[in-house]
C-alpha positions in Angstrom: 80.7 94.0 163.2 77.9 91.8 163.6 74.9 92.8 161.2 72.0 94.9 163.0 68.7 93.4 162.1 66.4 95.6 160.0 63.3 97.0 162.0 60.8 94.6 160.3 62.7 91.7 161.9 62.6 93.0 164.6 59.1 93.6 164.8 58.5 90.3 163.6 60.7 88.3 166.5 58.8 90.5 168.8 55.6 89.4 167.0 56.5 85.9 167.3 57.8 85.9 170.6 55.7 88.0 173.2 57.4 86.5 176.4 61.3 87.2 175.0 61.0 90.6 174.6 63.8 92.1 176.4 67.0 94.2 174.9 69.0 91.5 176.3 66.5 88.7 174.5 66.5 90.6 171.0 70.0 90.6 170.9 71.0 87.2 172.0 68.3 86.3 169.1 70.2 88.1 166.4 73.8 87.1 167.9 74.3 90.8 168.8 77.2 91.4 171.6 79.7 94.0 172.9 79.6 97.9 171.8 76.9 96.1 168.8 74.3 96.3 171.0 74.7 100.5 170.7 73.3 100.0 167.3 70.3 98.1 168.4 69.3 100.3 171.2 69.5 103.1 168.3 67.0 101.3 166.2 64.6 100.1 169.2 64.2 103.5 170.0 63.6 104.6 166.4 60.6 101.9 166.5 59.4 103.1 169.4 59.7 107.2 168.6 58.1 105.6 165.3 55.2 104.3 167.3 55.6 100.6 166.2 56.7 99.6 170.0 56.0 101.0 173.2 58.2 100.3 176.0 57.7 98.8 179.7 60.3 98.6 182.2 62.9 96.6 180.1 60.6 94.7 177.5 59.4 95.7 173.8 55.9 94.7 173.0 53.3 95.4 169.7 51.2 98.3 171.2 48.6 96.2 169.3 48.4 92.7 167.8 45.5 91.3 165.9 42.9 89.3 168.3 42.9 85.5 168.0 39.7 85.4 166.8 39.4 88.1 164.2 37.0 90.0 161.2 38.7 89.6 157.8 37.5 90.4 154.2 38.8 88.3 151.4 40.6 89.5 149.2 41.0 88.4 145.1 43.4 85.4 145.0 46.9 86.4 143.8 48.7 85.0 140.7 49.8 81.6 142.5 45.9 81.5 143.7 46.2 82.2 147.0 44.1 83.8 149.1 45.1 86.5 151.3 42.5 88.4 153.7 42.2 92.2 155.1 41.9 92.5 159.0 39.2 95.0 159.7 40.4 95.2 163.1 43.9 96.8 162.8 44.2 100.0 164.7 48.1 99.8 164.7 50.2 102.4 163.0 52.3 100.1 161.4 52.4 98.2 158.7 49.3 96.5 158.5 49.5 92.6 158.7 49.0 89.7 155.9 46.9 87.2 156.5 46.7 83.9 154.2 43.9 81.6 154.4 44.6 77.9 154.9 41.1 76.2 153.7 39.9 73.0 154.5 38.3 71.0 152.3 35.1 70.9 153.9 35.1 74.7 153.9 33.0 76.5 151.8 34.1 78.6 148.7 35.7 82.1 149.5 35.1 85.0 147.0 36.3 88.8 147.1 34.5 90.7 149.7 33.4 88.2 151.5 33.2 88.9 155.1 34.3 86.4 157.8 35.1 85.3 161.2 38.4 83.6 161.4 41.1 81.9 164.1 44.4 83.4 163.6 47.8 82.0 164.8 51.1 84.1 164.6 53.5 82.7 161.5 56.8 84.1 160.6 56.9 83.8 156.8 58.0 86.0 154.2 55.1 87.0 153.0 52.6 87.1 155.7 52.4 87.3 159.8 49.1 85.1 160.4 47.4 82.4 159.4 43.5 82.1 159.5 41.2 79.1 159.6 37.2 80.0 158.7 35.0 79.8 161.2 32.3 81.2 158.9 30.9 83.5 157.1 29.6 86.8 159.0 26.1 87.5 158.5 25.4 83.7 157.8 24.5 80.9 160.5 22.8 78.3 158.5 20.2 75.9 160.8 22.4 72.4 161.8 20.6 69.4 162.0 22.0 65.7 163.6 20.2 62.9 162.2 20.8 59.4 160.3 21.4 59.7 156.2 18.7 57.7 153.9 20.1 57.0 150.4 17.9 57.3 147.9 18.1 57.7 143.8 19.2 61.1 143.9 20.6 62.3 147.0 18.8 60.8 149.9 17.0 62.7 153.0 18.1 63.1 156.9 16.1 61.9 159.6 16.7 64.0 162.5 17.2 61.7 166.1 15.7 64.5 167.5 12.0 63.6 167.6 10.7 67.1 168.3 12.4 68.3 164.6 9.2 66.8 163.2 10.5 67.0 159.4 13.4 65.4 157.3 15.8 67.2 155.2 16.6 66.6 151.5 20.1 66.5 150.1 20.9 66.4 146.5 23.2 64.1 145.5 26.4 66.4 145.0 25.6 67.5 148.7 25.7 63.9 150.4 29.6 63.8 150.9 29.3 60.1 149.8 27.7 59.2 153.2 26.4 55.7 153.5 22.6 54.4 154.1 22.4 54.7 158.0 25.1 56.4 159.1 24.8 59.5 161.7 25.7 62.8 159.9 25.8 66.6 160.7 24.1 68.6 157.9 23.2 72.4 157.6 20.7 74.2 155.8 21.6 74.8 151.9 18.8 76.6 150.0 15.2 77.4 150.2 12.6 74.4 150.5 12.6 71.6 147.9 10.2 69.4 147.1 7.4 68.3 149.5 8.0 71.5 151.4 10.8 69.5 152.8 14.2 72.2 153.6 17.2 71.5 152.0 20.8 70.5 153.6 24.0 69.7 152.8 25.7 66.9 154.8 29.2 68.7 156.5 30.3 65.9 158.6 29.8 61.7 158.4 29.9 60.8 161.7 29.6 56.6 160.8 27.8 54.5 163.2 25.2 56.1 165.3 26.8 54.2 167.9 30.4 55.2 167.4 32.2 57.1 170.0 32.5 60.1 167.6 28.3 60.6 167.7 28.3 60.0 171.4 28.8 63.8 172.3 26.1 64.9 169.7 23.4 62.3 170.7 23.6 63.6 174.4 23.3 67.2 173.4 20.0 66.9 171.5 18.7 64.2 174.0 18.7 66.7 176.5 18.0 69.4 175.0 20.9 71.5 175.0 21.1 74.2 172.4 23.7 74.1 169.9 23.3 76.8 167.3 22.8 80.6 168.2 19.9 82.0 166.1 20.9 84.6 163.6 20.2 87.5 165.3 22.6 86.4 168.2 24.8 86.1 165.9 24.5 89.4 164.2 24.9 90.9 167.8 28.0 89.4 168.5 29.5 90.2 165.2 29.0 94.2 165.5 30.8 93.8 168.9 33.8 96.2 168.9 36.6 95.8 171.3 36.0 98.1 174.4 38.5 101.2 175.3 39.8 102.9 177.9 37.2 105.0 178.1 36.1 105.0 181.9 38.5 102.4 182.8 41.5 102.0 185.1 44.5 101.4 183.1 46.0 98.0 184.0 47.6 97.2 181.2 51.3 97.6 182.6 50.6 94.9 185.4 51.5 91.5 184.5 48.4 89.9 184.8 49.0 86.3 183.7 46.4 83.3 182.4 46.7 79.8 183.8 44.4 77.0 182.0 44.5 73.8 180.7 46.8 72.8 177.9 43.9 72.9 175.5 41.9 75.5 176.6 40.1 77.1 174.1 39.2 80.7 176.4 40.8 82.9 179.1 38.1 84.2 181.3 40.6 84.6 184.7 44.0 86.2 184.9 45.6 87.0 188.6 49.1 88.6 189.4 50.3 89.1 192.9 53.1 90.7 195.0 54.4 91.1 198.7 52.1 93.9 200.2 54.1 97.4 200.8 52.4 98.1 203.5 54.5 98.5 206.9 50.6 97.7 208.7 50.8 94.3 206.9 53.7 92.8 207.8 54.5 89.4 205.5 51.3 90.2 204.0 50.5 89.6 199.9 48.1 92.0 197.3 46.6 89.6 195.0 44.6 91.0 192.0 41.9 88.8 190.0 41.0 90.1 186.2 37.9 88.8 184.7 36.8 89.2 181.5 34.0 92.3 181.6 31.4 90.2 179.3 28.4 92.6 180.5 30.1 95.2 178.2 29.0 93.4 175.3 26.4 91.0 176.3 23.8 93.9 177.3 20.8 93.3 179.6 17.1 92.3 177.0 19.8 92.0 173.9 19.6 88.8 171.6 22.8 87.5 172.9 21.4 88.3 177.0 18.2 86.1 175.8 20.0 83.0 174.4 22.6 83.2 177.3 20.0 83.2 179.7 18.2 80.5 177.5 21.6 78.5 177.8 22.5 79.1 181.6 25.5 77.6 180.9 28.3 76.3 178.3 28.9 72.4 178.8 31.7 70.2 178.2 32.4 67.0 176.6 35.5 65.0 175.6 35.4 66.0 171.8 33.7 69.5 172.1 32.5 72.3 174.0 28.6 73.8 173.6 29.3 77.7 174.4 27.2 80.0 176.6 28.2 82.6 174.1 29.1 82.6 170.6 32.8 82.6 169.7 33.2 86.1 168.5 33.1 86.7 172.4 34.0 83.5 174.1 36.7 82.5 171.8 37.9 86.4 171.3 36.8 90.0 172.5 35.7 88.3 176.2 39.0 86.1 175.9 41.7 87.7 178.0 44.5 86.5 175.2 48.1 87.4 175.4 49.2 90.4 174.3 45.6 92.1 173.2 44.0 95.0 175.6 40.9 93.5 177.1 38.3 94.8 179.3 38.0 93.4 182.5 36.3 93.6 186.3 39.2 93.1 188.7 39.7 93.2 192.5 42.7 94.0 194.4 42.4 92.3 197.6 45.0 92.4 200.7 45.8 89.3 202.8 48.0 89.1 205.9 50.6 86.8 206.7 48.4 83.9 207.9 46.3 83.9 204.1 43.0 86.0 205.8 41.5 88.5 203.7 41.9 92.0 205.2 40.4 94.3 203.1 39.5 94.5 198.9 38.4 97.0 196.0 36.5 96.2 192.5 37.6 98.3 189.7 36.6 98.3 186.1 39.5 98.1 184.0 41.7 97.7 180.8 44.1 94.6 180.7 46.7 93.2 178.8 47.7 89.4 179.4 51.5 89.1 180.1 51.1 85.5 179.2 48.4 82.8 178.5 50.1 79.9 180.4 48.7 76.3 181.2 49.4 74.6 184.2 51.8 71.5 183.9 54.3 74.5 182.3 54.0 76.7 185.8 54.6 73.6 188.0 57.3 72.6 186.0 58.6 76.4 186.3 58.4 76.5 190.1 59.8 72.8 190.1 62.8 73.6 188.6 62.6 73.5 184.7 61.3 76.6 183.4 60.7 76.7 179.4 61.2 79.9 177.1 57.8 81.4 178.2 58.1 81.0 182.1 61.8 81.7 182.5 61.7 85.5 182.0 58.4 85.3 184.3 59.7 83.1 186.9 61.4 85.4 189.7 58.9 88.8 189.0 55.6 86.8 188.6 55.2 83.2 188.8 57.5 82.9 192.6 55.3 85.9 193.9 52.0 84.1 192.7 53.4 80.7 194.8 54.2 82.7 197.8 50.8 84.3 197.8 49.0 80.6 197.4 51.0 79.4 200.3 49.4 82.1 202.7 46.0 81.2 201.4 46.9 77.5 202.0 47.7 78.2 205.8 44.3 80.1 205.8 42.2 76.8 204.0 43.7 74.8 206.8 42.4 76.9 209.6 38.9 77.3 207.6 38.6 73.4 207.4 36.8 73.3 203.9 35.4 69.8 203.0 38.7 68.2 201.5 37.7 65.0 199.4 40.3 63.4 197.4 38.2 62.2 194.5 40.6 61.9 191.2 39.2 63.4 188.4 38.7 61.1 185.1 40.1 62.4 181.9 39.0 60.6 178.4 41.8 60.8 175.6 40.2 60.7 172.1 41.9 59.6 169.2 41.6 62.2 165.6 38.7 59.2 165.2 37.0 60.2 168.3 37.6 56.7 169.8 39.0 56.7 173.6 42.5 56.2 173.5 43.1 56.5 177.1 41.3 56.6 180.3 43.6 58.3 183.0 43.0 60.4 186.1 44.0 63.9 186.0 47.2 65.3 188.2 46.3 67.7 190.7 49.0 70.2 190.7 49.8 72.8 192.6 49.3 75.4 190.1 45.5 74.3 189.6 45.2 74.6 193.5 46.7 78.0 193.3 43.9 79.1 190.8 41.2 77.9 192.7 42.0 79.5 196.1 42.7 82.7 193.9 39.0 82.1 192.5 37.4 81.2 195.9 38.7 84.2 197.5 37.3 86.9 194.6 33.9 85.1 194.6 34.1 85.8 198.5 35.1 89.5 197.7 32.2 90.0 195.3 29.6 88.6 197.6 31.1 90.6 200.7 31.0 93.4 198.6 27.6 93.2 196.9 26.0 92.1 200.7 27.5 95.4 201.8 26.2 98.0 198.9 22.7 96.2 199.3 22.8 95.3 196.2 20.7 92.0 194.7 23.1 89.2 193.6 22.9 85.4 193.2 24.7 83.0 195.9 26.0 79.9 195.2 24.5 78.0 197.9 25.4 74.7 199.4 23.2 73.6 202.2 24.3 71.1 205.3 23.7 67.4 204.3 20.3 65.9 205.1 20.0 64.0 208.2 19.0 60.9 207.1 22.5 61.3 204.5 24.3 62.0 207.6 23.4 58.9 209.2 23.9 56.4 206.3 27.4 58.0 206.4 27.5 57.5 209.8 26.7 53.8 209.7 29.3 53.0 206.6 31.7 55.0 208.6 30.7 52.6 211.8 30.8 49.5 209.4 34.8 50.6 208.2 35.6 50.9 212.1 35.4 54.5 211.9 33.8 57.0 214.2 31.7 60.4 213.3 30.6 61.8 216.1 26.3 62.6 216.7 25.1 65.5 219.1 26.4 68.4 217.2 26.1 70.6 215.2 28.0 69.4 212.1 30.8 71.0 210.5 33.2 70.4 207.9 35.6 69.7 210.3 34.3 67.2 211.7 33.8 65.2 208.6 37.5 66.0 207.1 38.3 64.5 210.4 36.8 60.9 209.4 38.4 61.7 205.9 41.8 61.7 207.6 41.1 58.6 209.5 40.2 57.0 206.4 43.4 58.0 204.0 45.5 55.5 203.7 43.4 52.6 204.0 41.6 50.1 202.0 38.1 52.2 203.1 39.8 55.7 201.9 37.6 55.5 198.6 34.8 54.5 200.2 34.9 57.1 202.5 35.3 59.6 200.4 32.5 58.5 198.3 30.1 57.8 200.7 30.9 61.3 202.4 30.2 63.1 198.4 26.9 61.1 198.0 25.6 62.8 201.8 26.1 66.1 200.6 23.2 68.2 199.0 23.7 69.5 195.7 24.6 73.1 195.2 22.5 75.6 193.4 21.9 79.3 193.1 19.5 81.3 194.9 18.7 85.1 195.4 18.9 84.3 199.1 22.3 84.0 201.0 22.5 80.2 203.2 26.1 80.0 202.7 28.2 77.7 201.6 28.9 74.3 203.4 31.6 72.5 201.5 33.7 75.4 201.4 33.0 76.4 204.6 31.8 80.2 203.8 29.2 82.4 205.2 28.9 84.3 202.0 29.4 83.0 198.2 28.8 83.8 194.8 30.4 82.9 191.5 32.1 86.0 189.8 35.3 84.6 187.9 33.7 82.6 185.1 31.1 84.9 183.1 31.9 83.4 179.6 30.3 80.0 181.0 27.9 80.9 183.7 25.3 83.3 183.4 25.2 83.4 187.2 28.3 85.3 187.1 27.4 87.5 184.5 24.7 88.7 186.7 26.9 89.6 189.7 29.0 91.4 187.2 26.5 93.6 186.5 25.0 93.8 190.0 28.7 95.2 190.8 28.7 97.7 187.9 25.3 99.1 189.2 26.5 99.1 192.6 29.9 101.0 192.0 28.1 103.3 189.1 30.1 102.2 186.5 27.8 102.6 183.4 24.2 101.8 182.5 25.0 98.1 181.8 24.1 97.2 184.9 21.7 95.3 186.5 18.0 96.3 185.6 14.8 96.6 187.4 13.1 94.1 185.3 16.1 91.3 186.3 16.0 92.3 189.6 12.3 91.2 189.7 12.9 87.7 188.3 16.3 86.9 190.0 14.0 83.9 192.0 12.6 82.6 188.5 16.2 83.0 187.1 18.1 81.2 189.8 15.7 78.1 189.4 16.4 78.0 185.9 19.9 78.3 185.5 20.5 75.4 188.6 18.4 73.6 186.1 20.6 73.9 183.2 23.5 73.3 184.9 22.0 69.7 186.1 21.1 69.3 182.2 24.7 69.9 181.6 25.6 67.6 184.3 23.6 64.4 183.3 24.8 65.0 179.6 28.3 64.8 180.3 28.0 61.9 182.6 25.9 59.8 180.0 28.4 60.8 177.4 31.5 59.8 179.6 29.4 56.4 180.3 28.7 55.9 176.3 32.5 56.6 176.2 33.4 54.3 178.4 31.0 51.4 177.0 32.8 51.9 173.7 36.2 51.8 175.2 35.1 48.7 177.0 33.6 46.7 174.3 36.2 45.6 173.0 37.5 43.7 176.4 34.1 41.9 176.9 35.2 38.7 179.3 38.1 40.5 180.8 38.2 40.9 184.7 38.5 43.8 186.5 38.5 44.9 190.3 36.7 47.5 192.2 34.3 48.4 194.6 30.6 48.3 195.0 29.2 52.0 194.8 25.8 51.6 195.1 22.5 49.1 195.8 19.3 49.2 194.3 16.3 46.3 194.0 17.4 45.3 190.8 21.2 44.6 191.6 24.4 46.0 192.4 26.4 49.0 190.9 30.6 48.5 190.6 33.0 51.3 190.2 35.9 49.8 188.4 39.4 50.8 190.0 41.1 51.0 186.0 38.7 53.5 184.6 36.2 54.9 187.5 33.4 53.4 185.0 30.2 52.2 186.4 28.6 49.0 185.8 25.4 47.0 186.8 25.8 43.1 188.8 22.1 42.0 188.2 20.1 40.2 190.5 19.1 37.8 188.1 22.9 36.9 187.7 23.1 35.6 191.4 21.7 32.6 191.4 18.4 31.2 191.9 17.7 32.5 195.7 15.8 35.3 196.4 17.6 38.8 197.8 16.1 41.2 200.1 16.8 44.7 198.9 17.3 46.7 202.9 17.0 50.5 201.4 18.0 51.9 204.6 21.2 49.7 205.5 21.7 49.7 201.7 22.4 46.1 201.2 21.0 43.1 199.3 21.1 39.7 201.1 20.5 36.0 200.2 17.3 34.4 201.4 19.0 31.2 201.4 23.1 32.0 201.9 22.7 34.7 203.9 25.4 36.6 201.4 25.4 39.8 201.8 26.6 42.6 199.1 26.8 46.3 200.8 28.2 49.7 199.6 31.9 49.5 200.0 33.1 46.1 199.9 35.8 45.0 197.6 35.0 42.9 194.2 36.3 41.0 191.2 34.0 40.9 188.3 33.6 40.0 184.9 32.6 42.3 181.9 29.2 40.4 180.4 28.1 43.2 178.4 29.0 46.6 177.3 26.6 49.0 175.2 27.6 51.9 174.2 24.4 53.3 172.5 23.2 53.3 176.3 26.6 53.4 178.6 25.8 50.3 180.0 27.7 47.7 181.6 26.6 44.3 182.5 29.0 42.5 185.2 29.1 39.5 186.6 30.1 39.1 190.4 33.0 36.9 190.9 34.1 37.8 194.5 33.4 39.5 197.5 36.3 40.8 199.7 38.4 37.8 198.1 36.0 35.5 199.0 34.6 33.5 196.0 31.1 33.4 195.0 29.1 30.3 196.1 28.9 28.4 192.6 25.0 29.3 191.6 22.4 26.5 190.3 21.2 26.4 186.9 17.7 27.0 186.6 15.5 24.0 185.9 13.7 22.3 182.7 11.0 25.2 181.0 12.5 28.0 182.8 16.1 27.7 181.4 14.5 27.8 177.9 12.1 30.9 178.6 15.1 32.6 180.5 16.9 32.2 177.2 14.2 33.3 175.1 13.6 36.4 177.2 17.3 37.1 177.9 17.7 40.2 175.3 14.5 41.7 176.5 16.1 41.7 179.9 18.9 42.6 179.4 17.9 45.8 177.3 15.5 46.6 180.3 18.3 46.5 182.6 20.2 49.1 180.7 17.0 51.4 180.7 16.8 51.1 184.6 20.8 51.9 184.6 20.2 54.7 182.4 17.1 56.3 184.5 19.6 55.3 188.1 22.3 57.0 186.9 20.2 60.4 185.8 18.5 60.5 189.6 22.0 60.2 191.4 
């Protein structure tokens, strides 16, 4: 007879393997076969009766699990010196989980009774169920500073890189972390002011050379004025938040909603589920559910959290870090739809017909429990025939119905004809030292497109509902291209032997016809880039001007309230419109919707500029070791002082200065987008294929200076050297000119 596992062993297995919880999975895990399964079934029923498990269909799950980010209270060290903590958010009726603290060398000392916020991971050890990494102490939110360390006889001081900081910070001898003079460091406040009335700090991280890759994103954050630390009142408010319960909500916990995100995602704010519509009036149709974290339940109008979220406007994303709109207690925990954890949500049930057209929808305020947190690649692998242990059990009941609904939406998308640009997205991969390891282009899987289509459909449903209920909201607006930009695109197309018809109301299908005609030709990238450049920038507005790029009349952002304040406004409007509670849109918010729209449109542009500057600096650092190498690319922009080239290999933009083209004068034609040599007649124009040599890479500014070798496979004419005193003068002023060009390049990049 096979040994039947103990109840605790079964509970440990289910906790560690949330996607393998059927009786068959459990039997297989413990090697139980034949008639011995009767005894296993008896033990499972006893666990269910005792409240340790609840049965849903043919699976068993923990009724409660600790959230991935939890509030803990530190216990006294045991005889072995190990530090354990008590979970303060445990509501289960079973044995309280045991949490072991895993402290880093840089973590502050913790004592018995300290309340902390920690990130948990499930483990399968004899003496503990979870391991915890410290995020911070509760109630403490020390100010942070980024600056250059200046060593002194006893410790030193930090000179902030932010000129608005106004004062240096003193660092005592024991708090320097052995930082060297001139290093870029990050520090936090460490007690009252010291001598001369300067604040005291302790260095928490050495970032090395201020021009080193690891410092790049921090510098951009400070240069663009992106708030990167939360006021104490905001942290305190977030720490007091408790998980929302079922009261006043629809119970969606039995629905197998799941999240699909990048593999490195820290938060999960949207989940989805689909099934065949059983309504006989809708043959071949589908029902799609999209559930979004109910951020409005935790971020109340007028609160400290709300004021800070509005101030930030959105989260900002960099290759090595995220500057969130909300504190981690919310963004990484209570408002994140973690697997197996009950979470408050706003959900929309949408009916689509066999052709993918939405024929009805309904919003609910609910409580859900994610069936799984998956990433794009493993979902796509499962659909393509290679499921893993996580996706295998979900393939038939959940994943295939999702793809069936997506297939119908693709048909509707083709009929609608949104703008279909083909512009690969760069992915910068960093190593542990913060250096660029590789630059590649992200894969575009059907799994990505599925989530995008579901989110677009939910955003449309939100806008339509609020319009029908005459409720104020913020629309996501994307207007038609300006006539002059459209004419420039038409000229570019004609130069490539293509046509963009005149004399008709422009629609996205006209642009798609141009893009399709260019597809597969050497001009495909040029036409895609030129079409993108012709587009107006999207923005937020309380007035509905439609979304040209998506070919939609009514569109609002609803699906990412963790990282966009606009979505939180839409959530509050839905709450008010449906009478779901007192945490909806308030009269004073309605009065300043125009102001809010302008502000968050600005913060969005600020984040985009900081993210772009950071990417350019990383690429310059990556290429700095390849100065002198030759690259291929395409002319992507023309200015009076030179031509911009987008390199094929990395997508980086570099400048070919006019001064490097020889002694002749080059006429700049703004309308035509060309530079023409006065003597040679050489024309440099947007879209030309070129080969270049990397002459200089400046990581601090992100500037790349290039030397033009050939245009359209035709070698550049040999330039004549400047004569006499001019050569000497040019050599003396060379560095000044290069610095000036770097500044021009930075300004130009921000304008585009």
